[in-house]
Backbone as ProteinMPNN parsed JSONL, in Angstrom:
{"seq_chain_A": "MLGPSRNDAANSPGTQGSPWDERDDSPPPRPLTREEAQALREREPPLSPWRVLAVQCGVGVAVALIALLVTGRQGVAWSVLYGAVTVVVPGVLMARGMTSKLSSVSPGNSAVSFMLWEMVKIGVSVVMLALAPKLVPGLSWPALLVGLVLCMKVYWLALLWRPAANKR", "coords_chain_A": {"N_chain_A": [[151.298, 267.678, 19.894], [149.931, 269.833, 17.547], [147.599, 269.877, 16.05], [145.461, 268.25, 13.609], [147.337, 266.72, 11.045], [148.158, 267.509, 7.634], [148.086, 265.197, 6.063], [146.497, 263.553, 7.669], [144.012, 264.815, 7.416], [143.513, 264.485, 4.697], [143.311, 261.737, 4.494], [141.32, 260.994, 6.218], [137.981, 259.766, 6.737], [135.215, 261.178, 4.974], [136.33, 263.613, 4.362], [137.654, 265.662, 1.779], [140.502, 265.162, -0.01], [143.201, 266.467, -2.017], [143.077, 266.026, -5.601], [145.452, 264.843, -6.27], [146.147, 263.321, -4.159], [144.571, 261.097, -4.234], [144.476, 257.701, -5.195], [144.751, 256.184, -8.284], [143.419, 253.362, -9.365], [142.619, 252.333, -11.74], [142.854, 250.433, -14.77], [145.49, 250.956, -17.187], [144.904, 252.791, -20.267], [144.017, 250.917, -23.165], [146.009, 250.195, -26.057], [145.203, 251.544, -29.306], [143.715, 249.702, -31.975], [144.808, 249.05, -35.351], [142.677, 249.592, -37.099], [140.983, 251.124, -35.464], [142.621, 253.336, -34.991], [142.863, 254.332, -37.594], [140.184, 255.009, -38.08], [139.903, 257.036, -36.185], [141.709, 258.939, -37.196], [140.336, 259.588, -39.528], [138.002, 260.702, -38.504], [139.001, 262.88, -37.043], [140.871, 264.741, -38.706], [144.38, 265.433, -39.103], [145.979, 268.629, -38.562], [147.539, 270.378, -41.038], [150.829, 271.697, -41.103], [151.469, 273.311, -43.229], [149.096, 274.379, -44.044], [148.521, 276.068, -41.896], [150.641, 277.88, -42.179], [149.977, 278.995, -44.658], [147.598, 280.316, -44.007], [148.658, 282.128, -42.173], [150.25, 283.673, -43.899], [148.25, 284.806, -45.52], [146.805, 286.324, -43.606], [148.826, 288.093, -42.811], [149.308, 289.587, -45.2], [146.754, 290.683, -45.572], [146.434, 292.253, -43.239], [148.54, 294.034, -43.6], [147.676, 295.396, -45.896], [145.349, 296.578, -44.881], [146.536, 298.213, -42.955], [147.91, 299.951, -44.641], [145.765, 301.19, -45.971], [144.465, 302.419, -43.795], [146.419, 304.073, -42.54], [147.794, 305.215, -44.648], [150.48, 305.222, -45.055], [153.338, 303.851, -46.431], [155.525, 302.809, -45.067], [154.478, 301.863, -42.655], [152.824, 299.797, -43.572], [154.769, 298.109, -44.768], [156.183, 297.48, -42.476], [154.308, 296.013, -40.963], [153.985, 293.869, -42.725], [156.603, 292.852, -42.728], [156.76, 292.018, -40.081], [154.944, 289.904, -40.195], [156.3, 288.249, -41.996], [158.459, 287.633, -40.42], [157.398, 285.753, -38.778], [156.432, 283.803, -40.533], [158.56, 282.87, -42.28], [160.539, 281.575, -40.524], [158.734, 279.663, -39.603], [158.201, 278.201, -41.911], [160.713, 277.04, -42.337], [160.855, 275.386, -40.054], [158.59, 273.748, -40.426], [159.307, 272.449, -42.783], [161.589, 271.069, -41.942], [160.488, 269.421, -39.917], [158.682, 267.847, -41.304], [160.184, 266.231, -42.835], [161.554, 263.085, -43.965], [163.632, 262.133, -42.392], [163.198, 263.167, -39.821], [161.157, 261.644, -38.841], [161.943, 259.072, -38.31], [162.292, 257.721, -35.861], [160.817, 257.837, -32.535], [162.593, 259.094, -30.696], [164.371, 260.369, -32.42], [162.579, 262.108, -33.61], [161.938, 263.795, -31.456], [164.418, 265.039, -30.916], [164.827, 266.236, -33.373], [162.655, 267.999, -33.408], [163.376, 269.759, -31.304], [165.771, 270.793, -32.334], [164.912, 272.066, -34.736], [163.157, 273.901, -33.633], [164.926, 275.547, -32.233], [166.351, 276.57, -34.426], [164.268, 277.956, -35.655], [163.671, 279.951, -33.711], [166.17, 281.264, -33.621], [166.407, 282.243, -36.286], [164.22, 283.96, -36.308], [165.016, 285.89, -34.377], [167.311, 286.945, -35.625], [166.132, 288.02, -37.925], [164.51, 289.996, -36.762], [166.501, 291.621, -35.686], [167.649, 292.561, -38.014], [165.687, 294.117, -39.08], [165.596, 297.077, -38.891], [167.457, 297.748, -40.861], [166.465, 296.617, -43.172], [163.808, 297.382, -43.622], [162.308, 300.122, -44.946], [161.479, 303.16, -43.336], [160.694, 302.042, -40.877], [158.294, 300.954, -38.534], [158.095, 300.092, -35.354], [155.883, 299.444, -33.612], [153.918, 298.734, -35.548], [155.207, 296.601, -36.812], [155.268, 294.793, -34.678], [152.526, 294.379, -34.348], [151.873, 293.019, -36.746], [153.489, 290.758, -36.366], [152.472, 289.606, -33.947], [149.752, 289.152, -34.615], [150.028, 287.274, -36.693], [151.237, 285.182, -35.296], [149.15, 284.421, -33.665], [147.399, 283.241, -35.375], [147.221, 280.519, -35.366], [145.003, 279.701, -33.915], [142.862, 280.43, -35.566], [143.437, 278.799, -37.74], [143.0, 276.319, -36.601], [140.235, 276.412, -36.346], [139.523, 276.376, -38.998], [139.943, 273.811, -39.912], [140.177, 270.981, -42.126], [137.172, 269.353, -43.133], [135.899, 266.419, -41.544], [136.042, 263.108, -42.894], [133.078, 261.644, -43.788], [131.475, 258.624, -43.387]], "CA_chain_A": [[150.739, 267.784, 18.565], [149.149, 271.05, 17.468], [146.322, 269.632, 15.377], [145.597, 267.204, 12.602], [148.263, 267.041, 9.954], [147.565, 267.556, 6.298], [147.829, 263.829, 5.624], [145.358, 263.036, 8.419], [142.791, 265.381, 6.855], [143.275, 263.906, 3.378], [143.008, 260.316, 4.6], [140.196, 260.711, 7.111], [136.732, 259.617, 5.998], [134.337, 262.328, 4.95], [137.015, 264.828, 3.912], [138.167, 265.585, 0.416], [141.892, 265.548, -0.229], [143.394, 266.957, -3.375], [143.039, 264.926, -6.574], [146.764, 264.211, -6.342], [146.243, 262.386, -3.045], [143.817, 259.882, -4.52], [145.188, 256.717, -5.99], [143.957, 255.714, -9.416], [143.69, 251.937, -9.576], [142.048, 251.867, -13.0], [143.899, 249.93, -15.672], [145.893, 251.944, -18.196], [144.124, 252.636, -21.499], [144.607, 249.957, -24.102], [146.396, 250.804, -27.335], [144.225, 251.423, -30.378], [144.036, 248.799, -33.077], [145.059, 249.773, -36.594], [141.393, 250.067, -37.621], [140.514, 252.201, -34.591], [143.477, 254.498, -35.242], [142.482, 254.861, -38.902], [138.881, 255.648, -37.916], [140.139, 258.278, -35.447], [142.317, 259.887, -38.139], [139.314, 260.05, -40.459], [137.09, 261.571, -37.754], [139.749, 264.068, -36.623], [142.056, 264.847, -39.567], [145.428, 266.287, -38.528], [146.124, 269.964, -39.132], [148.802, 270.495, -41.758], [151.566, 272.938, -40.817], [151.477, 274.132, -44.435], [147.827, 275.121, -44.027], [148.697, 277.135, -40.912], [151.525, 278.878, -42.779], [149.223, 279.689, -45.707], [146.687, 281.246, -43.337], [149.489, 283.201, -41.632], [150.605, 284.55, -45.025], [147.052, 285.557, -45.893], [146.525, 287.312, -42.566], [149.873, 289.114, -42.88], [149.057, 290.455, -46.352], [145.512, 291.419, -45.325], [146.664, 293.277, -42.214], [149.4, 295.054, -44.197], [146.831, 296.215, -46.768], [144.499, 297.387, -44.001], [147.397, 299.253, -42.373], [148.169, 300.931, -45.697], [144.534, 301.949, -46.186], [144.137, 303.22, -42.617], [147.428, 305.1, -42.255], [148.281, 305.845, -45.872], [151.952, 305.237, -45.031], [153.92, 302.59, -46.886], [156.429, 302.301, -44.034], [153.678, 301.101, -41.694], [152.413, 298.555, -44.243], [155.95, 297.254, -44.888], [156.524, 297.016, -41.127], [153.359, 294.942, -40.645], [154.32, 292.723, -43.581], [157.858, 292.27, -42.246], [156.413, 291.294, -38.861], [154.346, 288.635, -40.618], [157.366, 287.438, -42.592], [159.293, 287.174, -39.309], [156.742, 284.558, -38.249], [156.212, 282.797, -41.586], [159.809, 282.275, -42.794], [161.013, 280.55, -39.601], [157.739, 278.587, -39.573], [158.433, 277.365, -43.105], [161.908, 276.225, -42.07], [160.53, 274.343, -39.083], [157.662, 272.792, -41.041], [160.08, 271.633, -43.738], [162.437, 270.155, -41.179], [159.691, 268.453, -39.156], [157.958, 266.938, -42.189], [161.13, 265.421, -43.61], [161.594, 261.662, -43.614], [164.631, 261.905, -41.357], [162.701, 263.502, -38.488], [160.128, 260.698, -38.403], [162.518, 257.725, -38.275], [162.0, 257.129, -34.554], [160.337, 258.857, -31.598], [163.729, 259.85, -30.162], [164.847, 261.226, -33.495], [161.571, 263.16, -33.776], [162.072, 264.75, -30.348], [165.644, 265.806, -31.134], [164.581, 267.053, -34.557], [161.765, 269.092, -32.998], [164.147, 270.743, -30.534], [166.714, 271.433, -33.247], [164.205, 272.986, -35.627], [162.612, 274.997, -32.816], [166.049, 276.473, -32.005], [166.59, 277.251, -35.702], [163.149, 278.893, -35.83], [163.87, 281.078, -32.804], [167.359, 281.979, -34.073], [166.1, 282.986, -37.514], [163.318, 285.063, -35.916], [165.812, 286.922, -33.695], [168.15, 287.589, -36.637], [165.263, 288.832, -38.776], [164.125, 291.189, -36.0], [167.684, 292.48, -35.577], [167.907, 293.159, -39.322], [164.527, 294.909, -39.495], [165.88, 298.5, -39.167], [168.241, 297.896, -42.089], [165.745, 296.086, -44.332], [162.472, 297.972, -43.804], [162.351, 301.586, -44.977], [160.446, 303.798, -42.518], [160.241, 301.007, -39.943], [157.461, 301.284, -37.382], [158.145, 298.922, -34.475], [154.544, 299.005, -33.194], [153.256, 298.058, -36.667], [155.882, 295.314, -36.97], [154.8, 293.909, -33.601], [151.132, 294.012, -34.647], [151.934, 291.958, -37.757], [154.1, 289.579, -35.755], [151.555, 288.992, -32.975], [148.57, 288.628, -35.303], [150.385, 286.044, -37.412], [151.464, 284.108, -34.325], [147.863, 284.009, -33.109], [146.593, 282.622, -36.431], [147.051, 279.086, -35.091], [143.627, 279.48, -33.463], [142.005, 280.467, -36.757], [143.72, 277.609, -38.542], [142.311, 275.195, -35.951], [138.813, 276.507, -36.682], [139.351, 276.099, -40.43], [140.465, 272.487, -40.257], [139.372, 270.294, -43.135], [136.066, 268.573, -42.583], [136.156, 264.99, -41.394], [135.409, 262.234, -43.875], [131.916, 260.978, -43.206], [131.145, 257.387, -44.116]], "C_chain_A": [[149.79, 268.965, 18.555], [147.781, 270.839, 16.828], [146.517, 268.55, 14.334], [146.543, 267.649, 11.493], [147.51, 267.022, 8.631], [147.219, 266.163, 5.804], [146.648, 263.224, 6.363], [144.056, 263.543, 7.819], [142.478, 264.751, 5.507], [142.845, 262.46, 3.483], [141.809, 260.009, 5.483], [138.909, 260.627, 6.313], [135.918, 260.894, 6.078], [135.024, 263.621, 4.534], [137.565, 264.598, 2.522], [139.622, 266.024, 0.404], [142.023, 266.095, -1.641], [143.334, 265.769, -4.336], [144.37, 264.188, -6.661], [146.937, 263.18, -5.223], [145.547, 261.063, -3.345], [144.616, 258.974, -5.426], [144.259, 256.212, -7.079], [144.333, 254.265, -9.697], [143.107, 251.425, -10.884], [143.181, 251.395, -13.918], [144.278, 251.003, -16.692], [145.069, 251.738, -19.466], [144.818, 251.669, -22.445], [144.986, 250.671, -25.399], [145.301, 250.598, -28.38], [144.676, 250.382, -31.388], [144.275, 249.648, -34.319], [143.766, 250.371, -37.154], [140.849, 251.227, -36.784], [141.32, 253.48, -34.816], [143.114, 255.154, -36.581], [141.138, 255.589, -38.815], [139.027, 256.984, -37.173], [140.747, 259.342, -36.35], [141.29, 260.429, -39.129], [138.323, 260.986, -39.777], [137.737, 262.904, -37.415], [141.005, 264.205, -37.488], [143.1, 265.773, -38.947], [145.504, 267.625, -39.262], [147.505, 270.07, -39.771], [149.522, 271.777, -41.375], [151.58, 273.872, -42.028], [150.186, 274.944, -44.531], [147.93, 276.306, -43.058], [149.564, 278.249, -41.515], [150.82, 279.659, -43.882], [148.262, 280.702, -45.089], [147.487, 282.413, -42.738], [149.886, 284.187, -42.733], [149.418, 285.42, -45.412], [146.724, 286.646, -44.886], [147.559, 288.439, -42.622], [149.646, 290.092, -44.02], [147.807, 291.301, -46.114], [145.72, 292.545, -44.31], [147.568, 294.383, -42.765], [148.588, 295.973, -45.12], [145.9, 297.11, -45.951], [145.307, 298.523, -43.38], [147.701, 300.345, -43.392], [146.944, 301.803, -45.937], [144.227, 302.886, -45.017], [145.127, 304.367, -42.424], [147.876, 305.856, -43.493], [149.793, 305.895, -45.956], [152.482, 303.858, -45.428], [154.832, 301.968, -45.831], [155.687, 301.455, -43.006], [153.266, 299.76, -42.314], [153.592, 297.591, -44.376], [156.361, 296.687, -43.525], [155.609, 295.869, -40.704], [153.715, 293.693, -41.437], [155.616, 292.058, -43.12], [157.631, 291.509, -40.93], [155.799, 289.937, -39.187], [155.405, 287.693, -41.199], [158.287, 286.875, -41.503], [158.68, 285.96, -38.613], [156.728, 283.45, -39.299], [157.506, 282.113, -42.032], [160.387, 281.243, -41.812], [160.031, 279.376, -39.482], [157.888, 277.643, -40.746], [159.644, 276.469, -42.884], [161.589, 275.077, -41.113], [159.598, 273.296, -39.686], [158.398, 271.879, -42.013], [160.946, 270.623, -42.997], [161.645, 269.071, -40.473], [158.932, 267.477, -40.048], [158.893, 266.11, -43.06], [161.122, 263.979, -43.113], [162.538, 261.396, -42.446], [164.084, 262.167, -39.959], [161.659, 262.52, -37.987], [160.636, 259.256, -38.352], [162.166, 257.01, -36.969], [161.488, 258.223, -33.625], [161.47, 259.713, -31.023], [164.271, 260.824, -31.187], [163.874, 262.382, -33.724], [161.705, 264.222, -32.692], [163.302, 265.634, -30.541], [165.461, 266.742, -32.332], [163.689, 268.24, -34.216], [162.548, 270.165, -32.255], [165.122, 271.504, -31.427], [166.007, 272.471, -34.115], [163.563, 274.135, -34.859], [163.712, 276.019, -32.515], [166.372, 277.254, -33.281], [165.519, 278.312, -35.919], [163.333, 280.138, -34.965], [165.067, 281.922, -33.258], [167.1, 282.811, -35.314], [165.184, 284.17, -37.198], [164.101, 286.208, -35.279], [166.683, 287.669, -34.702], [167.304, 288.495, -37.532], [164.818, 290.108, -38.051], [165.304, 292.157, -35.868], [167.976, 293.198, -36.892], [166.796, 294.1, -39.778], [164.859, 296.378, -39.762], [166.66, 298.724, -40.457], [167.436, 297.512, -43.326], [164.416, 296.783, -44.622], [162.578, 299.492, -43.791], [161.191, 302.174, -44.167], [159.849, 302.85, -41.502], [159.415, 301.59, -38.8], [157.416, 300.036, -36.503], [156.755, 298.509, -33.984], [153.802, 298.251, -34.31], [153.879, 296.679, -36.903], [155.384, 294.334, -35.91], [153.35, 293.489, -33.801], [151.104, 292.881, -35.671], [152.469, 290.655, -37.185], [153.114, 288.859, -34.83], [150.327, 288.409, -33.671], [148.876, 287.341, -36.054], [150.681, 284.885, -36.459], [150.152, 283.571, -33.795], [146.959, 283.33, -34.139], [146.397, 281.13, -36.199], [145.615, 278.79, -34.689], [142.666, 279.515, -34.636], [142.203, 279.215, -37.605], [143.057, 276.377, -37.924], [140.817, 275.212, -36.262], [138.549, 276.128, -38.129], [139.936, 274.766, -40.828], [139.592, 271.855, -41.331], [138.288, 269.454, -42.475], [136.429, 267.09, -42.537], [135.436, 264.227, -42.498], [134.245, 261.508, -43.223], [131.584, 259.758, -44.036], [129.837, 256.852, -43.639]], "O_chain_A": [[148.943, 269.097, 19.439], [146.874, 271.628, 17.093], [147.609, 267.998, 14.194], [146.537, 268.805, 11.07], [146.369, 266.57, 8.548], [146.171, 265.965, 5.19], [145.874, 262.468, 5.777], [143.09, 262.787, 7.72], [141.313, 264.505, 5.195], [142.082, 261.988, 2.64], [141.329, 258.876, 5.497], [138.75, 261.334, 5.318], [135.92, 261.596, 7.089], [134.351, 264.639, 4.369], [137.897, 263.475, 2.144], [139.929, 267.157, 0.775], [141.036, 266.169, -2.373], [143.522, 264.626, -3.918], [144.411, 263.032, -7.082], [147.769, 262.278, -5.325], [145.895, 260.029, -2.774], [145.341, 259.429, -6.311], [143.111, 255.855, -6.814], [145.419, 253.977, -10.199], [143.097, 250.218, -11.124], [144.306, 251.89, -13.85], [143.46, 251.863, -17.019], [144.587, 250.633, -19.717], [146.046, 251.613, -22.514], [144.34, 251.645, -25.785], [144.568, 249.609, -28.345], [145.871, 250.206, -31.626], [143.971, 250.841, -34.325], [143.753, 251.508, -37.625], [140.317, 252.195, -37.328], [140.761, 254.577, -34.831], [143.064, 256.38, -36.686], [140.968, 256.656, -39.405], [138.344, 257.954, -37.504], [140.359, 260.508, -36.289], [141.36, 261.592, -39.525], [137.853, 261.948, -40.384], [137.088, 263.947, -37.493], [142.092, 263.826, -37.053], [142.75, 266.782, -38.336], [145.137, 267.729, -40.432], [148.52, 269.87, -39.104], [148.902, 272.84, -41.324], [151.691, 275.088, -41.871], [150.188, 276.065, -45.04], [147.48, 277.41, -43.366], [149.245, 279.429, -41.37], [151.043, 280.861, -44.026], [148.128, 281.818, -45.59], [147.041, 283.559, -42.791], [149.859, 285.399, -42.52], [149.562, 286.627, -45.607], [146.401, 287.77, -45.27], [147.205, 289.611, -42.493], [149.777, 291.301, -43.832], [147.796, 292.494, -46.417], [145.234, 293.659, -44.505], [147.379, 295.552, -42.429], [148.791, 297.187, -45.123], [145.692, 298.273, -46.298], [144.831, 299.655, -43.286], [147.744, 301.526, -43.049], [147.067, 303.018, -46.09], [143.782, 304.015, -45.224], [144.722, 305.502, -42.173], [148.292, 307.011, -43.4], [150.337, 306.55, -46.846], [152.12, 302.841, -44.838], [154.904, 300.745, -45.712], [156.211, 300.444, -42.539], [153.348, 298.718, -41.664], [153.445, 296.394, -44.129], [156.829, 295.553, -43.434], [156.073, 294.87, -40.153], [153.743, 292.59, -40.892], [155.715, 290.831, -43.121], [158.25, 290.47, -40.702], [156.1, 288.94, -38.531], [155.4, 286.493, -40.925], [158.828, 285.779, -41.645], [159.386, 285.219, -37.929], [156.984, 282.289, -38.981], [157.539, 280.888, -42.15], [160.7, 280.129, -42.23], [160.445, 278.234, -39.283], [157.724, 276.431, -40.603], [159.609, 275.281, -43.204], [162.002, 273.939, -41.336], [159.791, 272.097, -39.483], [158.141, 270.676, -42.06], [161.024, 269.458, -43.386], [162.077, 267.919, -40.43], [158.573, 266.388, -39.599], [158.437, 265.368, -43.93], [160.73, 263.7, -41.98], [162.27, 260.534, -41.609], [164.455, 261.475, -39.01], [161.305, 262.559, -36.809], [159.836, 258.321, -38.35], [161.788, 255.838, -36.975], [161.697, 259.407, -33.889], [161.318, 260.926, -30.881], [164.593, 261.967, -30.863], [164.295, 263.505, -34.0], [161.599, 265.415, -32.975], [163.229, 266.848, -30.35], [165.89, 267.895, -32.301], [163.931, 269.356, -34.676], [162.401, 271.353, -32.544], [165.28, 272.717, -31.29], [166.452, 273.615, -34.215], [163.44, 275.238, -35.393], [163.46, 277.223, -32.54], [166.634, 278.455, -33.227], [165.824, 279.436, -36.318], [163.165, 281.258, -35.447], [164.989, 283.15, -33.278], [167.526, 283.964, -35.389], [165.351, 285.254, -37.756], [163.871, 287.371, -35.609], [166.783, 288.894, -34.642], [167.715, 289.609, -37.858], [164.756, 291.177, -38.659], [165.122, 293.373, -35.931], [168.49, 294.316, -36.889], [166.959, 294.81, -40.771], [164.434, 296.898, -40.793], [166.536, 299.779, -41.079], [167.695, 298.025, -44.415], [163.952, 296.771, -45.762], [162.897, 300.088, -42.763], [160.051, 301.73, -44.302], [158.638, 302.848, -41.283], [159.792, 302.588, -38.185], [156.78, 299.044, -36.856], [156.47, 297.312, -33.944], [153.137, 297.249, -34.047], [153.169, 295.708, -37.163], [155.11, 293.173, -36.216], [152.98, 292.365, -33.462], [150.392, 291.894, -35.486], [151.956, 289.577, -37.488], [152.944, 287.644, -34.924], [149.906, 287.296, -33.355], [148.065, 286.415, -36.051], [150.404, 283.731, -36.785], [150.048, 282.38, -33.502], [145.861, 282.891, -33.798], [145.492, 280.533, -36.782], [145.061, 277.757, -35.067], [141.741, 278.705, -34.696], [141.241, 278.647, -38.123], [142.603, 275.489, -38.647], [140.201, 274.159, -36.423], [137.477, 275.617, -38.455], [140.38, 274.599, -41.964], [138.404, 272.161, -41.432], [138.48, 268.914, -41.385], [137.168, 266.586, -43.383], [134.376, 264.634, -42.972], [134.421, 260.831, -42.211], [131.43, 259.851, -45.254], [129.379, 255.818, -44.125]]}, "name": "protein", "num_of_chains": 1, "seq": "MLGPSRNDAANSPGTQGSPWDERDDSPPPRPLTREEAQALREREPPLSPWRVLAVQCGVGVAVALIALLVTGRQGVAWSVLYGAVTVVVPGVLMARGMTSKLSSVSPGNSAVSFMLWEMVKIGVSVVMLALAPKLVPGLSWPALLVGLVLCMKVYWLALLWRPAANKR"}
């Protein structure tokens, strides 16, 4: 034997093994009662996908106007706006599909619906990007990517602008 094995070091007293080596004997958390769940929803209201999409639209238009003012070129502004639309349109499709009654019938149905709508979202985004040179006059790929990335990152702003919790 060349030395203590990894298991010997993790199990010997006075040494710290990784957190994965420790066994958690605590009982599983209990499910919330209906009243507790309702109180949690009131304290932490869910973020609407429609609110996120509205903020994405606003950011896309604002950045396109800024691009127009800074560069003075309409092609750059249209490219930024098209980049934003490439995020918003597929997001609208996914939000519509995920908020339908059919997708919330059961947990399994919700998971399949999520995967389906995510594939649709990605497919529509790829098609829109492929069509960009034909649809946007004076296309600027860097400007399009700026609009696209900024609108994708709006999720963080939307989380900050969540509706205030109901205080009772």
